Structure formats: structure tokens, C-alpha cells
Steps between C-alpha positions, in 0.01 A plus 500: 500500500386216735572243239852632458540513883395135522739380229805703585484550880808272557718730296367808695579330828843392381584857399377634840705242691799553277525875580417436864786262538742720324413782746514282805843380371604865452419581856697197633805564285501875569464443875788253510721738299399839640352484846732624773424200724625262220867410519539520121507887476780489765695246297430663163529875545508596128132590398579431132604133592188453709286634217676250276423210721133620529484529123643156439257353760194667338611428157526120597151521670350649179664227293359225733146662482511514110614148452270362776183305389305814595714734295494275198123483506410868574779643297677662816414857422491604864450847385200681377701707254637173345150380460367829356787514248419151371133616476625780284674254289177308453595191700250510788122515510349809682355313793825309559676834514274638761520194721876467464549861598265457798683182602840686499375791716313268754780237503777754549315678779411172674865371480637820654235506773598133576862606536391790734309251718789250510796745539311768703736784604777382279304610186431839632856565599645800303762268348220294330208739511256261347735464198345823348614614164543875510734745310850528609709809560453612134132550553184390309623609156809280517281208645253549216770479236670205670177300522412580152848375376498174703148424420570556126808271527329208666205499273706530186709207626186300566363557151829424317592191712152338517445536129842367398492119493861456618460740787141447606583226759739749677260795519446439869868481569557835308224655702679394826828633388347836415321519839822433676683755299234763542486455885873522525550806271162683474340457841644823644328699228141370531499181713473286192133437477379472132169383651220712634349215692827441675529865596141536619535194711786671704333842488181379683633377819783757521270789400775623288365639182814697387485560124284189453396640168842413373454140554160491325610691199856437433489123477198511275651752262830315491340149430256657238794669327696164495182338344478770241870469400474118480187529270690755274806262478337161477126554450208421716475141381847432633353495848397128550366492854473687827681231695859551620552113473266332260636164382378298795202266572284770651192648324511853341205730539638771282455577129784266432693485172646156582182303443155579357200454750277365225769222444614443853205515753722402796550853588145522617562244772575624850808359669482416865622781710814374676553553876812672628666177596453353151638825354818500713567121450454536127713802480782341691484184294516689178803708620707184555 
């Protein structure tokens, strides 16, 4: 355990920071688009259009994280269910699974709490409500089905895209597009979580535990079903790696099908953990 932690701690920190940044961004975007004190809700009265703008913003943020130096190294799971699904597919060592999942829950919570400290009463306003994910008017049953479907869809896309050579470089873009679409269309049904760490991060400061079982069971079931379907269609060996973006100069700590560890020992080396300024600068440079 300690040997794995010493070797792979940069990836754990990157995953924690990635989800934390995503949730801080979600608070900022949602506050700008939904808070009554913001001029935007007055200028854009249509809730569907505002959800579309929020969806596009969050999709772009997800894309930036996936293609950032951190995302390229850690794999940009940002979700304990994604990590567990790749474990089911035989791509991740047991201790890495445990530390990745812990990093997601801790990073998500710290990110949300940071936003609470910075934005104070704005986050607790009913229009924002700590960006909680709770069932819509259809109730927990509808929310469960919706979360299962969208989780199934995004995981199936990841598996098909990341393991198809011509599509693999665009996996992160596809993920961003799906996030934007889900937030626009599906959010009224369940809040568009797909991620128990993301839901728990909002539930703790808001003390809102409404149907939280939905967000711990439906995404897991949906993604595992997607993995099972992919295995039946393509076979388990078709899954090459657990990274969303693999062809880069960052190390890979997974059971990777792109290179054999006995041939290429470079995967044992630890990259320097970049600071936030390096991450943003590199990300902007690569997007030009």
C-alpha cells in the first residue's frame, strides 16, 4: 500500500484537484446564470436556455481538465464510478482504485467547501442551494432511471471512443458534449450527477440527503452495464487503458495495453506534480 502511495500520489492529487476545480467552476457558472442578484437571469428568462449555457460552460471545463497536463497523466476519471468500472475491466490495480476513489470524495468535498467559503451566502441561496443533485418533480424513480441511462451512455461512449484509434484523441471532446447535452436536457429529472462524489460534496454542506441512494446506485449500475455490453460486443482485451487521453508524454500507472511494463520501464518514474499556474498556462497554450 505505502509503496503504491509513494509512487502514484501525483495521480491521486491530480484527480482530487480535477474534481475540486470542476465543482468550484460549477458553483461559479451556476451562480452567474441562476442567482437572482445576477443580471443574467433577468436578461435570459428562459430556464432551458440558461441550462444550455451552463451545460456548454461545464462541458468546456470538463474538456479543459481532460486535456490538461493533469488529466493526461491521471486519466481524468474525476468520478469514483468511472474508476471502479475500469477496475472491473481489469485496467487498475486494487490500491490505485482505493486511493483514486478517496481522492474523488475528498477533492470534491474540499472544492465545494472552498466555494462556500468564497461565495458565502450566494451558495446557500435557494436558487443555487449548494448545486445539490436531487430528484425532480418525477420523484426518485424517474431520477434513478435517468441517472442510469446517462451514466450508461457516457461510459459506453468512453469505451468505444477511447479504444477506437481514429476517435481516441477526441474522447474528451465527446465527454464534454455529452455533459453539455445532459445538463441541458436531463437536469430537471435528476440534476445530472453521474457521480456519487459530486453529489455527496453538495449534500454535506447543504444537509440535503434527498434520495441520495439514487446517486450511489444508478451511476454504478449504468456504467457497469455499459462495460458488460462493451465486453460482450468487443471482448475484454479490446479495452486498452483506463485513460481518457492516452497518447501523450505523461506516464501511465494503469494495466496499460499500449506498452508492456517489462519492455518500457518509464511508467515507473514519477512526473513532477505541476502547480496550478503551470497547468493553466500549458492548457491555454495547447488550446491555441
